[in-house]
C-alpha positions as CSV (number, residue, x, y, z in Angstrom):
1,M,81.6,-94.7,-24.5
2,V,83.9,-94.4,-27.4
3,L,85.9,-97.6,-28.1
4,I,88.0,-96.3,-31.0
5,Q,88.0,-93.5,-33.6
6,N,89.9,-92.2,-36.5
7,E,89.7,-89.0,-38.5
8,V,86.1,-89.6,-39.7
9,L,84.7,-92.6,-37.8
10,V,83.8,-93.3,-34.2
11,L,82.9,-96.7,-32.9
12,R,81.0,-96.3,-29.6
13,L,79.0,-98.6,-27.4
14,M,75.3,-98.7,-28.1
15,R,73.3,-97.0,-25.3
16,D,70.3,-98.3,-23.4
17,D,68.3,-95.3,-24.6
18,M,65.4,-94.7,-27.0
19,Q,67.5,-92.8,-29.5
20,D,69.7,-95.7,-30.2
21,Y,66.8,-98.2,-30.3
22,Q,65.0,-95.9,-32.7
23,L,68.0,-95.7,-35.0
24,M,68.2,-99.5,-35.0
25,A,64.4,-99.8,-35.8
26,K,64.9,-97.2,-38.6
27,W,67.7,-99.2,-40.2
28,L,66.2,-102.7,-39.6
29,T,62.9,-101.8,-41.2
30,D,64.6,-100.4,-44.4
31,P,64.2,-103.0,-47.2
32,A,67.5,-101.9,-48.7
33,V,69.3,-102.7,-45.5
34,L,67.3,-105.8,-44.8
35,E,68.2,-107.2,-48.2
36,F,71.7,-107.7,-46.8
37,Y,71.2,-107.9,-43.1
38,E,68.4,-110.0,-41.4
39,G,66.3,-110.3,-44.6
40,R,63.4,-108.3,-46.0
41,D,61.0,-110.8,-44.5
42,N,62.4,-110.2,-41.0
43,P,62.1,-106.5,-40.2
44,Y,62.8,-105.2,-36.7
45,P,60.2,-102.6,-35.6
46,L,60.9,-100.8,-32.3
47,A,59.4,-103.5,-30.0
48,K,61.5,-106.3,-31.7
49,V,64.6,-104.1,-31.5
50,L,64.0,-103.7,-27.7
51,D,63.5,-107.4,-27.3
52,K,66.7,-108.3,-29.1
53,Y,69.1,-105.5,-28.2
54,Q,68.2,-104.5,-24.7
55,P,69.4,-107.7,-23.1
56,R,72.8,-107.2,-24.8
57,L,73.0,-103.7,-23.4
58,L,72.1,-105.0,-19.9
59,A,75.0,-107.5,-20.1
60,Q,72.6,-110.5,-20.2
61,E,74.3,-111.7,-23.4
62,H,78.0,-111.8,-24.5
63,V,77.4,-109.7,-27.6
64,I,78.7,-106.2,-27.5
65,P,76.6,-103.8,-29.6
66,C,78.1,-100.7,-31.1
67,I,76.9,-97.7,-33.1
68,V,79.1,-96.4,-35.9
69,L,79.3,-92.6,-36.5
70,H,80.7,-91.0,-39.6
71,R,81.6,-87.3,-39.1
72,D,79.3,-87.3,-36.0
73,V,76.3,-88.9,-37.9
74,A,75.1,-92.3,-36.8
75,I,75.3,-94.5,-39.9
76,G,75.5,-98.1,-38.8
77,Y,75.9,-100.9,-36.4
78,L,78.7,-103.3,-35.4
79,Q,78.7,-106.1,-32.8
80,Y,81.5,-108.2,-31.6
81,Y,81.6,-111.3,-29.3
82,C,84.2,-113.7,-28.0
83,L,83.9,-117.1,-29.7
84,A,86.8,-118.9,-28.0
85,D,89.3,-118.0,-25.3
86,T,91.0,-119.7,-22.5
87,D,87.7,-120.0,-20.6
88,K,85.3,-120.8,-23.5
89,Q,85.8,-123.6,-26.0
90,D,82.7,-122.8,-28.1
91,D,83.6,-121.4,-31.6
92,G,80.1,-120.5,-32.7
93,G,79.6,-123.6,-34.7
94,Y,82.3,-122.7,-37.2
95,G,84.3,-125.9,-36.6
96,L,87.6,-124.2,-35.9
97,T,90.0,-126.8,-34.6
98,R,91.7,-126.1,-31.3
99,S,93.9,-128.4,-29.4
100,S,93.6,-129.0,-25.7
101,G,95.2,-126.1,-23.8
102,D,95.0,-123.8,-26.8
103,T,94.7,-120.2,-25.5
104,T,93.7,-118.6,-28.8
105,C,91.4,-115.7,-28.4
106,I,88.8,-115.6,-31.2
107,Y,86.3,-112.9,-31.8
108,G,83.4,-112.7,-34.2
109,I,81.9,-109.5,-35.8
110,D,78.8,-108.6,-37.7
111,L,78.0,-105.2,-39.1
112,F,75.9,-103.1,-41.5
113,I,75.7,-99.6,-42.7
114,G,72.1,-98.6,-42.1
115,E,72.2,-95.4,-44.2
116,P,72.3,-96.5,-47.9
117,S,73.5,-93.1,-49.0
118,Y,76.9,-94.0,-47.3
119,W,77.3,-97.3,-49.3
120,N,79.9,-97.7,-52.0
121,Q,82.3,-95.0,-50.6
122,G,84.8,-97.2,-48.9
123,I,83.3,-96.4,-45.5
124,G,82.6,-100.1,-44.8
125,T,86.3,-100.9,-45.3
126,N,87.2,-98.1,-42.9
127,I,84.7,-99.4,-40.3
128,V,86.0,-103.0,-40.5
129,S,89.6,-101.7,-40.3
130,I,89.0,-99.7,-37.1
131,A,87.1,-102.6,-35.5
132,L,90.0,-104.9,-36.3
133,T,92.4,-102.4,-34.8
134,Y,90.3,-102.3,-31.6
135,L,90.0,-106.1,-31.3
136,F,93.6,-106.9,-32.0
137,E,95.3,-104.0,-30.1
138,H,92.9,-103.4,-27.2
139,L,91.3,-106.9,-26.7
140,Q,94.3,-108.9,-27.7
141,A,92.4,-111.0,-30.2
142,D,94.4,-113.7,-32.0
143,Q,91.8,-114.1,-34.8
144,V,88.6,-112.4,-35.9
145,V,86.0,-114.2,-37.9
146,I,83.0,-113.1,-40.0
147,D,80.5,-115.1,-42.0
148,P,79.0,-113.2,-45.0
149,R,76.6,-115.0,-47.3
150,V,78.4,-116.2,-50.4
151,D,76.3,-113.9,-52.7
152,N,77.2,-110.8,-50.7
153,T,80.1,-110.0,-53.0
154,R,80.4,-106.3,-52.0
155,A,80.8,-107.3,-48.3
156,I,83.3,-110.1,-49.2
157,R,85.4,-107.6,-51.2
158,C,85.4,-105.2,-48.3
159,Y,86.5,-107.9,-45.8
160,E,89.3,-109.1,-48.1
161,K,90.6,-105.6,-48.4
162,C,90.8,-105.5,-44.6
163,G,92.8,-108.8,-44.4
164,F,90.1,-111.4,-44.1
165,A,90.6,-114.7,-46.0
166,K,88.0,-117.3,-46.9
167,V,88.6,-120.4,-44.9
168,K,85.7,-122.6,-45.7
169,R,82.2,-122.6,-47.1
170,L,79.5,-123.0,-44.4
171,P,76.6,-124.8,-46.2
172,E,73.1,-123.6,-45.3
173,H,74.5,-121.6,-42.5
174,E,72.1,-118.6,-42.4
175,L,68.3,-118.4,-42.8
176,H,67.8,-115.4,-45.1
177,E,64.5,-114.5,-46.7
178,G,63.0,-118.0,-46.2
179,E,65.9,-120.1,-47.4
180,Y,69.0,-121.4,-45.7
181,Q,72.0,-119.7,-47.5
182,D,75.6,-120.7,-47.7
183,C,78.1,-118.4,-46.1
184,W,81.9,-118.0,-46.1
185,L,83.8,-118.4,-42.9
186,M,86.4,-115.6,-43.2
187,V,89.3,-115.2,-40.8
188,A,91.7,-112.3,-40.1
189,N,94.9,-112.5,-38.1
190,P,96.9,-109.6,-36.9
191,R,99.8,-110.3,-39.3
192,Q,97.4,-110.3,-42.3
193,I,96.1,-106.8,-41.6
194,P,97.2,-104.3,-44.4
């Protein structure tokens, strides 16, 4: 099912089929991709992809996995999840302050381009932009958060171009290649979107 698209990109729900699982396994065993997503010491062969992503596709988790297509070619992955809304007060450990009765709807996203030949062409910025459009316009998000590692400058520049702002440093937030790494909590609001 297509969630949103523009002239060159399609963001669609990941399917519970072998083709999508094999795409994920291809991307998540590529050392170039793993350097930025999951870590080169944490590859995801097919069996591990099935263990992690199939429960999401069967609605056993609250993470919504999506495949990104560029001109009909599958090139990457994006997931989104509700962190806090009127029914949930959990903010994913980010320490976002909310007052009692606050009805702010906050979503988190994570993504990667799994085909390195598509890197450094502005495609990531386009992916993040259409994802934000979907979350703000279709899911009525009040805020969207993302938490890149502080040394992932390319990703941080992309997110800033899309309207994200650094809110705070998250010390030792993510285990990456055997070490806990600091991350930035970045937040986008609808009024900040270019």
